[in-house]
ROMARMAR-704539 format. One line per field, with one value per residue: residue number from 1; residue in one letter; x, y, z of N, C-alpha, C in turn. Coordinates in nm, 4 decimals. Example, Ala and Ser with C-alpha at 12.3 -4.5 7.8 and 13.67 -1.06 7.14 Angstrom:
! ROMARMAR-704539
n = (1,2)
res = (A,S)
n.x = (1.3190,1.2850)
n.y = (-0.5690,-0.2250)
n.z = (0.7800,0.7080)
ca.x = (1.2300,1.3670)
ca.y = (-0.4500,-0.1060)
ca.z = (0.7800,0.7140)
c.x = (1.3200,1.2900)
c.y = (-0.3300,0.0030)
c.z = (0.7800,0.7870)
END
This chain:
! ROMARMAR-704539
n = (1,2,3,4,5,6,7,8,9,10,11,12,13,14,15,16,17,18,19,20,21,22,23,24,25,26,27,28,29,30,31,32,33,34,35,36,37,38,39,40,41,42,43,44,45,46,47,48,49,50,51,52,53,54,55,56,57,58,59,60,61,62,63,64,65,66,67,68,69,70,71,72,73,74,75,76,77,78,79,80,81,82,83,84,85,86,87,88,89,90,91,92,93,94,95,96,97,98,99,100,101,102,103,104,105,106,107,108,109,110,111,112,113,114,115,116,117,118,119,120,121,122,123,124,125,126,127,128,129,130,131,132,133,134,135,136,137,138,139,140,141,142,143,144,145,146,147,148,149,150,151,152,153,154,155,156,157,158,159,160,161,162,163,164,165,166,167,168,169,170,171,172,173,174,175,176,177,178,179,180,181,182,183,184,185,186,187,188,189,190,191,192,193,194,195,196,197,198,199,200,201,202,203,204,205,206,207,208,209,210,211,212,213,214,215,216,217,218,219,220,221,222,223,224,225,226,227,228,229,230,231,232,233,234,235,236)
res = (M,L,A,P,D,G,T,N,H,T,T,D,E,T,A,I,I,D,D,A,I,I,S,R,R,S,V,R,A,F,L,P,T,P,V,E,D,D,V,I,R,E,I,L,Q,V,A,A,R,A,P,S,G,T,N,M,Q,P,W,K,V,F,V,V,S,G,D,K,K,Q,A,V,T,D,A,I,L,N,S,G,I,R,P,E,K,I,A,W,D,E,Y,K,Y,Y,P,D,Q,F,F,E,P,Y,Q,S,R,R,R,A,N,G,F,A,L,Y,G,L,L,G,I,G,R,R,E,V,E,K,M,R,A,Q,H,D,R,N,F,T,F,F,D,A,P,V,G,L,I,F,T,I,D,R,R,L,N,V,G,S,W,L,D,H,G,M,F,L,Q,S,I,M,I,A,A,R,A,R,G,L,H,T,C,P,Q,A,A,F,A,P,Y,H,R,L,I,R,P,I,L,E,L,P,D,E,E,I,V,V,C,G,M,A,L,G,Y,E,D,E,S,K,P,E,N,S,L,R,S,E,R,A,P,L,E,E,F,V,T,F,V,K)
n.x = (1.3670,1.1534,0.8031,0.5060,0.3654,0.5140,0.5985,0.8716,0.9750,1.1689,1.4318,1.3931,1.1855,1.0170,1.1207,1.0048,0.7313,0.6489,0.7661,0.6227,0.3871,0.4917,0.5276,0.3058,0.1169,-0.1001,-0.0684,-0.1249,-0.0702,-0.0467,0.1207,0.0617,0.1203,-0.0308,-0.1990,-0.1920,-0.4674,-0.4747,-0.2908,-0.4428,-0.6376,-0.4917,-0.3925,-0.6972,-0.7688,-0.5538,-0.6058,-0.8969,-0.8613,-0.8655,-1.0107,-1.3526,-1.6362,-1.7908,-1.6874,-1.8565,-1.7607,-1.8355,-1.8099,-1.7578,-1.6368,-1.5902,-1.4127,-1.2966,-1.1678,-1.0589,-1.3249,-1.5329,-1.4020,-1.4072,-1.6166,-1.7291,-1.5817,-1.6290,-1.9368,-1.9166,-1.7551,-1.9127,-2.1280,-2.1174,-2.1721,-2.0410,-1.8220,-1.8142,-2.1085,-2.2434,-2.4694,-2.3850,-2.5662,-2.5844,-2.3709,-2.1894,-1.8806,-1.7137,-1.7302,-1.9735,-1.8914,-1.5764,-1.2821,-1.0267,-0.7624,-0.7760,-0.8752,-0.6720,-0.4833,-0.5752,-0.5730,-0.3145,-0.2105,-0.3717,-0.2112,0.0305,0.0215,-0.1008,0.1246,0.3070,0.2466,0.2163,0.0344,-0.1570,-0.3584,-0.5399,-0.6318,-0.8611,-0.9652,-0.7676,-0.7196,-0.9562,-0.9355,-0.7530,-0.8642,-1.0285,-0.9018,-0.9415,-1.1567,-1.0317,-0.9286,-0.6942,-0.5375,-0.4877,-0.4351,-0.6196,-0.9511,-1.1003,-1.4236,-1.5487,-1.8664,-2.1481,-2.3592,-2.6063,-2.8131,-2.6211,-2.4592,-2.2753,-2.0274,-1.9388,-1.8541,-1.6328,-1.4764,-1.5085,-1.3131,-1.0758,-1.0353,-0.9998,-0.7475,-0.5868,-0.6244,-0.4649,-0.2501,-0.1272,-0.1152,0.1357,0.2821,0.3568,0.5079,0.2882,0.1143,-0.1460,-0.4762,-0.7031,-1.0241,-1.2915,-1.4159,-1.5661,-1.8277,-2.0349,-2.1199,-2.2759,-2.5163,-2.4727,-2.2599,-2.4218,-2.5873,-2.4174,-2.2783,-2.4685,-2.5678,-2.7433,-3.0355,-2.9739,-2.7274,-2.4582,-2.2192,-1.8919,-1.6551,-1.3749,-1.1144,-0.7867,-0.5286,-0.2457,0.0981,0.3438,0.4026,0.6615,0.8025,0.6283,0.5521,0.3308,0.3565,0.5449,0.4807,0.4843,0.2907,0.2566,0.2670,0.0915,0.2807,0.3366,0.2948,0.0753,-0.1497,-0.1462,-0.1997,-0.0492,-0.1330,-0.1265)
n.y = (-6.2105,-6.3709,-6.4346,-6.4438,-6.6262,-6.8028,-6.7501,-6.6274,-6.3180,-6.1325,-5.8419,-5.7067,-5.7306,-5.6230,-5.3750,-5.2929,-5.3411,-5.1114,-4.8872,-4.9143,-4.7948,-4.5699,-4.3894,-4.3789,-4.1317,-3.8370,-3.7748,-3.5398,-3.4841,-3.6452,-3.8863,-3.9540,-4.1957,-4.5489,-4.7731,-5.1186,-5.3292,-5.5861,-5.5578,-5.3362,-5.5434,-5.7174,-5.5321,-5.4741,-5.7310,-5.8261,-5.6004,-5.6739,-5.8610,-5.6847,-5.6578,-5.7117,-5.6742,-5.9759,-6.0630,-5.9552,-5.7823,-5.4619,-5.3361,-5.1193,-5.1355,-4.8924,-4.8867,-4.7043,-4.5586,-4.3720,-4.2886,-4.3306,-4.2203,-3.9654,-3.8712,-3.8806,-3.6356,-3.4219,-3.4201,-3.3306,-3.0890,-2.9300,-2.9067,-2.6629,-2.6368,-2.5253,-2.6385,-2.5396,-2.4950,-2.7410,-2.9502,-3.1957,-3.4346,-3.7020,-3.8378,-3.6580,-3.5422,-3.3464,-3.1888,-2.9680,-2.7422,-2.6015,-2.7022,-2.7196,-2.9435,-2.9419,-2.7699,-2.6180,-2.8003,-2.8962,-2.6384,-2.5567,-2.7618,-2.7142,-2.4087,-2.5261,-2.6808,-2.4937,-2.2965,-2.4005,-2.4248,-2.1537,-1.9771,-1.7507,-1.6728,-1.5040,-1.5405,-1.6331,-1.7610,-1.9222,-2.1077,-2.2489,-2.3378,-2.5293,-2.6949,-2.7813,-3.0104,-3.2407,-3.3216,-3.3887,-3.6003,-3.5710,-3.5926,-3.8582,-4.1513,-4.3403,-4.3726,-4.4664,-4.5264,-4.5044,-4.7225,-4.7820,-4.9984,-4.8083,-4.9372,-5.0256,-4.9970,-4.8126,-4.8970,-5.0594,-4.8353,-4.8390,-5.0250,-5.0108,-4.8033,-4.9301,-5.1028,-4.8929,-4.7908,-5.0250,-5.0625,-4.8494,-4.9032,-5.1371,-5.0392,-4.8830,-5.0721,-5.1868,-4.9686,-4.7683,-4.4537,-4.2772,-4.0854,-4.0172,-3.9208,-3.7515,-3.5693,-3.6375,-3.7498,-3.5706,-3.4664,-3.7138,-3.7438,-3.6838,-3.8646,-4.0892,-4.1793,-4.2199,-4.4358,-4.5968,-4.6824,-4.8449,-4.7349,-4.7798,-4.7396,-4.5637,-4.3196,-4.3091,-4.2278,-4.0909,-4.2205,-4.1603,-4.3267,-4.3904,-4.3666,-4.1140,-3.7789,-3.6555,-3.4600,-3.1849,-2.9300,-2.9636,-3.2133,-3.2398,-3.2081,-3.3010,-3.3871,-3.3094,-3.4925,-3.5529,-3.5906,-3.9044,-3.8772,-3.6945,-3.8536,-4.0967,-4.3389,-4.5598,-4.7798,-4.9760)
n.z = (3.5759,3.8228,3.8426,4.0619,3.9986,3.8767,3.6247,3.3859,3.3563,3.1607,3.1859,2.9209,2.8514,3.0230,2.9904,2.7061,2.7198,2.9369,2.7573,2.5723,2.6612,2.8081,2.5776,2.4488,2.3106,2.2571,1.9346,1.6779,1.4064,1.1133,0.8730,0.5585,0.4759,0.4231,0.6375,0.6703,0.6651,0.7598,0.9968,1.1221,1.2212,1.3773,1.6079,1.6548,1.7188,1.9279,2.1303,2.2383,2.4077,2.6551,2.9787,3.0840,3.2584,3.3938,3.1060,2.9178,2.7120,2.5842,2.3478,2.0472,1.6968,1.4161,1.1516,0.9781,0.6294,0.3404,0.1217,0.2893,0.5151,0.4592,0.4378,0.6661,0.7720,0.5978,0.6624,0.9259,0.9239,0.7096,0.8054,0.9568,1.2293,1.5254,1.7813,2.0405,2.0253,2.0208,2.1366,2.4092,2.4345,2.4242,2.6315,2.8593,2.8700,3.0149,3.3269,3.4132,3.5308,3.5535,3.8005,4.0443,4.0705,3.8026,3.6337,3.6031,3.4941,3.2340,3.1056,3.1399,2.9479,2.7198,2.6775,2.6117,2.3911,2.1874,2.2184,2.1074,1.8123,1.7614,1.8520,1.9474,2.2372,2.2242,1.9474,1.8351,1.5648,1.4865,1.6623,1.6509,1.3798,1.4540,1.6494,1.4373,1.2827,1.4347,1.2959,1.1187,1.1190,1.1798,0.9419,0.9679,0.8131,0.8785,1.0748,1.3598,1.4641,1.7530,1.9661,2.2031,2.3364,2.4742,2.6352,2.8786,3.1288,3.3860,3.4627,3.2077,3.0527,3.1642,3.1220,2.8592,2.8324,2.9011,2.6650,2.4703,2.5895,2.5511,2.2776,2.2217,2.3233,2.1623,1.9246,1.9675,1.9593,1.7197,1.6077,1.5702,1.6265,1.7906,1.8527,2.0821,2.0361,2.1903,2.0478,1.8538,1.9651,1.9902,1.7878,1.6783,1.5331,1.3127,1.2161,1.2568,1.0087,0.8069,0.8814,0.9476,1.2122,1.4598,1.6489,1.8866,2.0023,2.1120,2.0189,2.1282,2.1361,1.8638,1.7237,1.5813,1.3726,1.2720,1.1326,1.2678,1.1953,1.2369,1.1691,1.2211,1.4392,1.6838,1.7608,1.9094,2.1624,2.4903,2.7625,3.0834,3.3633,3.6956,3.9913,4.1879,4.4712,4.4737,4.3894,4.4733,4.7513,5.0193,5.2065,5.4558)
ca.x = (1.2410,1.0711,0.6930,0.4562,0.3130,0.6658,0.6418,0.9860,0.9992,1.3088,1.4223,1.3744,1.0246,0.9494,1.1415,0.9383,0.6197,0.6700,0.8402,0.5006,0.2527,0.5303,0.5421,0.1769,0.0469,-0.1851,-0.0355,-0.2113,-0.0134,0.0006,0.2059,-0.0247,0.1538,-0.0958,-0.1939,-0.2658,-0.5941,-0.4355,-0.2064,-0.5670,-0.7018,-0.4152,-0.4426,-0.8110,-0.7361,-0.4974,-0.7154,-1.0117,-0.8396,-0.8884,-1.1031,-1.4663,-1.7354,-1.8610,-1.6521,-1.9501,-1.6989,-1.9006,-1.7316,-1.7891,-1.5438,-1.6094,-1.2907,-1.3083,-1.0765,-1.1003,-1.4044,-1.6083,-1.3550,-1.3862,-1.7708,-1.7186,-1.5181,-1.7258,-2.0922,-1.9264,-1.6963,-1.9708,-2.2721,-2.1823,-2.2160,-1.9466,-1.8248,-1.8852,-2.2264,-2.3462,-2.4978,-2.3470,-2.6713,-2.5780,-2.3237,-2.1107,-1.7525,-1.6574,-1.7768,-2.0357,-1.7897,-1.3815,-1.2491,-0.8449,-0.6742,-0.8279,-0.8636,-0.5185,-0.4056,-0.6683,-0.5200,-0.1799,-0.2181,-0.3744,-0.1273,0.1158,-0.0333,-0.1205,0.2497,0.4118,0.1809,0.2194,-0.1085,-0.1865,-0.4229,-0.6420,-0.6474,-0.9852,-1.0193,-0.6322,-0.7754,-1.0810,-0.8910,-0.6786,-0.9457,-1.1308,-0.8206,-0.9980,-1.2226,-0.9940,-0.8420,-0.5396,-0.4549,-0.4499,-0.4790,-0.7501,-1.0088,-1.1841,-1.5559,-1.6304,-1.9763,-2.1506,-2.5193,-2.6763,-2.8637,-2.5356,-2.4088,-2.1019,-1.9222,-1.9429,-1.7821,-1.5063,-1.4256,-1.5073,-1.1968,-0.9752,-1.0232,-0.9582,-0.6085,-0.5243,-0.5476,-0.3294,-0.0678,-0.0786,-0.0441,0.2693,0.4408,0.3612,0.5584,0.1818,0.0631,-0.2674,-0.4793,-0.8506,-1.0911,-1.4129,-1.4438,-1.6615,-1.9335,-2.1526,-2.1680,-2.3346,-2.6563,-2.4064,-2.2233,-2.4872,-2.6407,-2.2878,-2.1888,-2.5447,-2.5672,-2.8640,-3.0248,-2.9432,-2.5469,-2.3734,-2.0914,-1.8222,-1.5217,-1.3183,-0.9382,-0.6695,-0.4244,-0.1308,0.2307,0.3663,0.4483,0.7546,0.8010,0.5462,0.5680,0.2996,0.4171,0.6856,0.4567,0.4824,0.2048,0.3002,0.1924,0.1193,0.3228,0.2740,0.2360,-0.1085,-0.2521,-0.1536,-0.1791,-0.0613,-0.2564,-0.0893)
ca.y = (-6.2173,-6.4667,-6.3957,-6.5514,-6.7528,-6.8809,-6.7571,-6.6107,-6.2175,-6.0119,-5.7068,-5.6479,-5.7820,-5.5091,-5.2201,-5.2861,-5.3068,-5.0012,-4.8226,-4.8856,-4.7280,-4.4286,-4.3105,-4.3281,-3.9694,-3.7841,-3.7223,-3.4727,-3.4890,-3.7801,-3.9143,-4.0229,-4.3642,-4.6535,-4.8685,-5.2079,-5.3901,-5.6880,-5.4446,-5.3023,-5.6433,-5.7516,-5.4608,-5.4431,-5.8692,-5.7553,-5.5034,-5.7301,-5.9541,-5.6182,-5.7117,-5.6657,-5.7424,-6.0878,-6.0995,-5.8972,-5.6991,-5.3997,-5.2064,-5.1890,-5.0346,-4.8795,-4.8691,-4.5772,-4.4960,-4.3493,-4.2163,-4.3139,-4.1346,-3.8284,-3.8646,-3.8108,-3.5422,-3.3608,-3.4065,-3.2490,-2.9457,-2.8831,-2.8751,-2.5245,-2.6785,-2.5067,-2.7097,-2.4720,-2.4516,-2.8452,-3.0291,-3.3291,-3.4910,-3.8356,-3.8102,-3.5916,-3.6095,-3.2550,-3.1604,-2.8289,-2.5910,-2.6816,-2.6838,-2.7698,-2.9130,-3.0317,-2.6564,-2.5930,-2.8860,-2.8692,-2.4860,-2.5719,-2.8308,-2.5782,-2.3396,-2.5835,-2.7078,-2.3553,-2.2456,-2.4786,-2.3915,-2.0138,-1.9420,-1.6620,-1.6600,-1.4160,-1.5687,-1.7410,-1.8510,-2.0064,-2.1882,-2.3209,-2.4082,-2.6825,-2.7750,-2.8891,-3.0653,-3.3341,-3.4191,-3.4409,-3.7267,-3.5189,-3.5993,-3.9769,-4.2581,-4.4630,-4.3437,-4.5222,-4.4760,-4.6304,-4.6839,-4.8576,-4.9786,-4.7356,-4.9720,-5.0741,-4.8968,-4.6975,-5.0240,-5.1047,-4.7809,-4.8404,-5.1639,-4.9625,-4.7198,-5.0190,-5.1627,-4.8224,-4.8191,-5.1578,-5.0085,-4.7532,-4.9739,-5.2161,-4.9570,-4.8564,-5.1885,-5.1762,-4.8551,-4.6602,-4.3534,-4.2933,-3.9797,-4.0582,-3.7957,-3.7300,-3.4535,-3.6916,-3.7891,-3.5132,-3.5020,-3.8646,-3.7339,-3.6681,-3.9937,-4.1999,-4.2218,-4.2668,-4.5894,-4.6864,-4.6876,-4.8446,-4.6431,-4.8078,-4.7346,-4.4016,-4.2902,-4.2759,-4.1228,-4.1294,-4.2149,-4.1406,-4.3964,-4.3687,-4.2964,-3.9904,-3.6898,-3.6141,-3.2880,-3.1181,-2.9068,-2.9963,-3.3602,-3.2683,-3.1926,-3.3933,-3.3432,-3.3630,-3.6175,-3.5040,-3.7002,-4.0108,-3.8189,-3.6294,-3.9314,-4.2695,-4.3051,-4.6670,-4.8218,-5.0909)
ca.z = (3.6893,3.8435,3.9230,4.1483,3.8571,3.8189,3.4645,3.3932,3.2735,3.1758,3.1981,2.8479,2.8395,3.0892,2.9234,2.6167,2.7894,2.9649,2.6649,2.4507,2.7641,2.8255,2.4892,2.3637,2.3427,2.1379,1.8037,1.6202,1.2820,1.0969,0.7830,0.4505,0.4799,0.4603,0.7560,0.6055,0.7454,0.8380,1.0685,1.2117,1.3160,1.4628,1.6752,1.7443,1.8138,2.0841,2.2282,2.2513,2.5441,2.7456,3.0649,3.1107,3.3429,3.3370,2.9697,2.8234,2.5800,2.5353,2.2796,1.9231,1.6534,1.2770,1.0744,0.8429,0.5787,0.2449,0.0747,0.4215,0.6243,0.4289,0.4389,0.8307,0.7936,0.5414,0.7215,1.0198,0.8568,0.6230,0.8831,0.9918,1.3807,1.5808,1.8712,2.1667,2.0260,1.9671,2.2902,2.4377,2.4793,2.4581,2.7800,2.9645,2.8968,3.1070,3.4399,3.3768,3.6119,3.5969,3.9139,4.0749,3.9865,3.6975,3.5205,3.5573,3.4358,3.1095,3.0491,3.1082,2.8251,2.6253,2.6499,2.5529,2.2673,2.1018,2.1978,1.9730,1.7204,1.7396,1.8290,2.0884,2.3709,2.1544,1.8041,1.7860,1.4700,1.4402,1.7968,1.6071,1.2642,1.5017,1.6943,1.3531,1.2930,1.4808,1.2521,0.9588,1.2254,1.2154,0.8369,0.9470,0.6740,0.9383,1.1671,1.4457,1.5481,1.8724,2.0197,2.2750,2.3422,2.5661,2.7801,2.8891,3.2610,3.4079,3.4258,3.0853,2.9755,3.2052,3.0568,2.6734,2.8129,2.9340,2.5563,2.4049,2.6302,2.4832,2.1159,2.1580,2.3243,2.0738,1.8246,1.9763,1.9266,1.5891,1.5547,1.5226,1.6949,1.7892,1.9005,2.1086,2.0089,2.2091,1.9756,1.7647,2.0121,2.0155,1.6082,1.6898,1.4608,1.1390,1.1976,1.2343,0.8723,0.7346,0.9530,0.9664,1.3647,1.4902,1.7506,2.0571,1.9788,2.0974,1.9663,2.2666,2.0791,1.7604,1.7139,1.4512,1.3700,1.1448,1.1615,1.3123,1.0962,1.3163,1.1195,1.2778,1.5686,1.7876,1.7742,1.9864,2.2870,2.6171,2.8489,3.2470,3.4774,3.8140,4.1047,4.2677,4.5850,4.4172,4.3461,4.5341,4.8879,5.0395,5.3328,5.5432)
c.x = (1.1842,0.9257,0.5918,0.4030,0.4031,0.6626,0.7739,0.9846,1.1264,1.2934,1.3864,1.2238,0.9534,0.9691,1.0500,0.8071,0.5599,0.7051,0.6907,0.3735,0.3430,0.5532,0.4079,0.1683,-0.0412,-0.0942,-0.1266,-0.1530,0.0243,0.0409,0.0827,0.0103,0.0367,-0.1013,-0.2536,-0.3559,-0.5498,-0.3504,-0.3262,-0.6250,-0.6294,-0.4211,-0.5558,-0.7930,-0.6816,-0.5750,-0.8329,-1.0040,-0.8555,-0.9943,-1.2360,-1.5613,-1.7750,-1.8209,-1.7617,-1.9153,-1.8009,-1.8793,-1.7664,-1.7225,-1.6049,-1.4697,-1.3114,-1.1635,-1.1359,-1.1580,-1.5134,-1.5594,-1.3844,-1.5256,-1.7652,-1.6745,-1.5818,-1.8760,-2.0409,-1.8652,-1.8307,-2.1245,-2.2824,-2.2105,-2.0968,-1.9246,-1.8858,-2.0440,-2.3455,-2.3121,-2.4245,-2.4653,-2.7225,-2.5188,-2.2442,-1.9815,-1.7094,-1.7386,-1.8815,-1.9251,-1.6397,-1.3697,-1.1165,-0.8598,-0.6769,-0.8321,-0.7221,-0.4638,-0.4591,-0.5832,-0.3735,-0.1540,-0.2483,-0.3185,-0.0139,0.1276,-0.0019,0.0315,0.3082,0.3555,0.1892,0.0971,-0.1609,-0.3233,-0.5524,-0.7204,-0.7253,-0.9902,-0.9161,-0.6941,-0.8793,-1.0373,-0.8211,-0.7597,-1.0504,-1.0551,-0.8943,-1.0696,-1.1917,-0.9169,-0.7113,-0.4955,-0.4680,-0.5029,-0.6203,-0.7764,-1.0474,-1.2924,-1.5782,-1.7362,-1.9713,-2.2855,-2.5464,-2.7416,-2.7635,-2.4913,-2.2762,-1.9764,-1.8630,-1.8373,-1.6404,-1.4069,-1.3823,-1.3594,-1.0734,-0.9379,-0.9637,-0.7574,-0.5382,-0.5036,-0.4266,-0.1973,-0.0235,-0.0419,0.0765,0.3619,0.4354,0.4352,0.4437,0.1612,-0.1163,-0.3145,-0.6691,-0.8999,-1.2384,-1.4832,-1.5957,-1.8346,-2.0420,-2.2008,-2.2639,-2.4494,-2.6041,-2.3433,-2.3202,-2.5507,-2.5060,-2.2604,-2.3230,-2.5335,-2.6780,-2.8753,-2.9960,-2.8098,-2.4944,-2.2462,-1.9491,-1.6885,-1.5145,-1.1712,-0.8999,-0.6004,-0.3460,-0.0082,0.2629,0.4165,0.5436,0.8217,0.7289,0.5299,0.4769,0.2794,0.4974,0.6074,0.4418,0.4185,0.2661,0.2128,0.1919,0.2258,0.2885,0.1985,0.0815,-0.1613,-0.2721,-0.1280,-0.1717,-0.0695,-0.2008,-0.1717)
c.y = (-6.3270,-6.4293,-6.4806,-6.6444,-6.8416,-6.8566,-6.5880,-6.4740,-6.1507,-5.9142,-5.6116,-5.6580,-5.6283,-5.4158,-5.1875,-5.2624,-5.1517,-4.8641,-4.8026,-4.7983,-4.6065,-4.3456,-4.3424,-4.2058,-3.9239,-3.7198,-3.6497,-3.4235,-3.6251,-3.7683,-3.9721,-4.1977,-4.4194,-4.7049,-5.0088,-5.2611,-5.4772,-5.6394,-5.4003,-5.4074,-5.7149,-5.6835,-5.4290,-5.6173,-5.8924,-5.7132,-5.5608,-5.8038,-5.8218,-5.6637,-5.5991,-5.7130,-5.8705,-6.1267,-6.0174,-5.7766,-5.6021,-5.2808,-5.2871,-5.0810,-5.0085,-4.8500,-4.7680,-4.5453,-4.4539,-4.2509,-4.2203,-4.2332,-3.9963,-3.7946,-3.7762,-3.6824,-3.4209,-3.3079,-3.3446,-3.0985,-2.8906,-2.8438,-2.7603,-2.4929,-2.6381,-2.5774,-2.6740,-2.4554,-2.6221,-2.8895,-3.1596,-3.3792,-3.6396,-3.9044,-3.6598,-3.5883,-3.4904,-3.2345,-2.9953,-2.7026,-2.6843,-2.6932,-2.7596,-2.8753,-2.9346,-2.8739,-2.6284,-2.6789,-2.8463,-2.7188,-2.4930,-2.6352,-2.7745,-2.5133,-2.3639,-2.6243,-2.5769,-2.2981,-2.2934,-2.4402,-2.2238,-1.9421,-1.8764,-1.6786,-1.5951,-1.4593,-1.6889,-1.8258,-1.9432,-2.1119,-2.2905,-2.3913,-2.5204,-2.7459,-2.8691,-2.9623,-3.2327,-3.4087,-3.4249,-3.6103,-3.6888,-3.5398,-3.8158,-4.0751,-4.3414,-4.3816,-4.4689,-4.4797,-4.5817,-4.6156,-4.7754,-4.8537,-4.8953,-4.8230,-5.0305,-4.9795,-4.8402,-4.8068,-5.0852,-5.0082,-4.7997,-4.9276,-5.0964,-4.8975,-4.8490,-5.0810,-5.0396,-4.7890,-4.9262,-5.1447,-4.9629,-4.8167,-5.0755,-5.1515,-4.9214,-4.9756,-5.2383,-5.0537,-4.7369,-4.5295,-4.3583,-4.1131,-4.0049,-3.9445,-3.7848,-3.6032,-3.4806,-3.7108,-3.6942,-3.5130,-3.6302,-3.8608,-3.7009,-3.8048,-4.1108,-4.2597,-4.2709,-4.4089,-4.6935,-4.7216,-4.7265,-4.7211,-4.6741,-4.7618,-4.5692,-4.4142,-4.2327,-4.1534,-4.1547,-4.1371,-4.1980,-4.2557,-4.3838,-4.3878,-4.1514,-3.9192,-3.6051,-3.4719,-3.1359,-3.0847,-2.9482,-3.1481,-3.3504,-3.2005,-3.2769,-3.3316,-3.3966,-3.4298,-3.5525,-3.6308,-3.7717,-3.9270,-3.7659,-3.7299,-4.0483,-4.2218,-4.4530,-4.7024,-4.9552,-5.1369)
c.z = (3.7274,3.8880,3.9822,4.1088,3.8583,3.6954,3.4821,3.2794,3.2688,3.1827,3.0708,2.7957,2.8846,3.0918,2.7828,2.6218,2.8471,2.8802,2.5265,2.5494,2.7833,2.6769,2.4039,2.4551,2.2371,2.0430,1.7266,1.4540,1.2203,0.9293,0.6940,0.4468,0.4822,0.5719,0.6783,0.7264,0.8413,0.9928,1.1734,1.2970,1.3878,1.5814,1.7711,1.8304,1.9304,2.1606,2.2900,2.3741,2.6622,2.8283,3.0866,3.2054,3.3018,3.1734,2.8878,2.6738,2.5031,2.4492,2.1037,1.8198,1.5165,1.2412,1.0012,0.7556,0.4340,0.1798,0.2132,0.5279,0.5862,0.4263,0.5752,0.8407,0.7387,0.5986,0.8478,1.0104,0.7806,0.6685,0.9312,1.1587,1.4523,1.7314,1.9526,2.1507,2.0252,2.1322,2.2848,2.5247,2.4559,2.6080,2.7567,2.9520,3.0311,3.2167,3.3784,3.4158,3.6110,3.7343,3.9554,4.1171,3.8537,3.5717,3.5074,3.4670,3.2439,3.0473,3.0145,2.9513,2.7194,2.5506,2.5561,2.3953,2.1604,2.1240,2.0985,1.8291,1.6709,1.7324,1.9820,2.1528,2.2761,2.0075,1.8071,1.6946,1.4447,1.5417,1.7297,1.4723,1.3370,1.5981,1.5852,1.3033,1.3168,1.3809,1.0877,1.0306,1.1759,1.0701,0.8438,0.8559,0.7413,1.0481,1.2038,1.4648,1.6662,1.9570,2.1120,2.3299,2.4718,2.6523,2.8697,3.0184,3.2572,3.3976,3.3052,2.9987,3.0800,3.1356,2.9065,2.7116,2.8636,2.7811,2.4842,2.4881,2.5379,2.3397,2.1048,2.2028,2.2669,1.9262,1.8482,1.9355,1.8301,1.5116,1.5327,1.6166,1.6568,1.8356,1.9345,2.0786,2.0152,2.1163,1.8964,1.7980,1.9832,1.8636,1.5832,1.5406,1.2727,1.1083,1.1749,1.0966,0.8171,0.7340,0.9959,1.1109,1.3839,1.5898,1.9015,2.0642,1.9998,2.0915,2.0921,2.2139,1.9111,1.7873,1.5932,1.4716,1.2657,1.1942,1.1591,1.1806,1.2021,1.2911,1.1962,1.4141,1.6936,1.8017,1.8875,2.1620,2.4047,2.7105,2.9773,3.2849,3.6086,3.8857,4.1591,4.4186,4.5920,4.4425,4.4153,4.6914,4.9098,5.1432,5.3378,5.6424)
END
């Protein structure tokens, strides 16, 4: 296939790229198999080609493993601060009040996950235990914590999102899986001293990185996507 710029893109290349995008999903159980530092560096170097306004590259990444990753986990889980009680005081991820169609999509995803885990709608403690697995990075050997300078504006947050997606796609190209985790953001006061974050840096999210544990039922979840007709308008 000859593109307008004269470059040649084969069907095989297209399929490889499409598969990396389509096969990306939030994996919630990982094997302890280590991920080599060189592989992580490759992924981040590739992802750094993500676009950003005037090439500002407004992202920072802290790669945590071993004792440092465990320190982040312990700080949050031993704090006694429940996720439903902690304030999102750096930025808001969700609206104050959910509305359609977003409420239905959110509920469907939650019910599907808990259903695979055999957790009923009134089993609050089991739901909490599952949510707390976020803070172990779902047992992945590598955790990533992302930050952004608070002096930057909304456009730079959009750029940061493209960087995050690029990491997840580059990981798939190497047979790895990920799970982006906004759950870390409100715990920034506990994370900050461990990673020695300067005051101007906002914790955007975390991300688990590793090899999927295919034996776990939660990893069979395939979230639905709305048909194009619901979100695409062709204007000619």
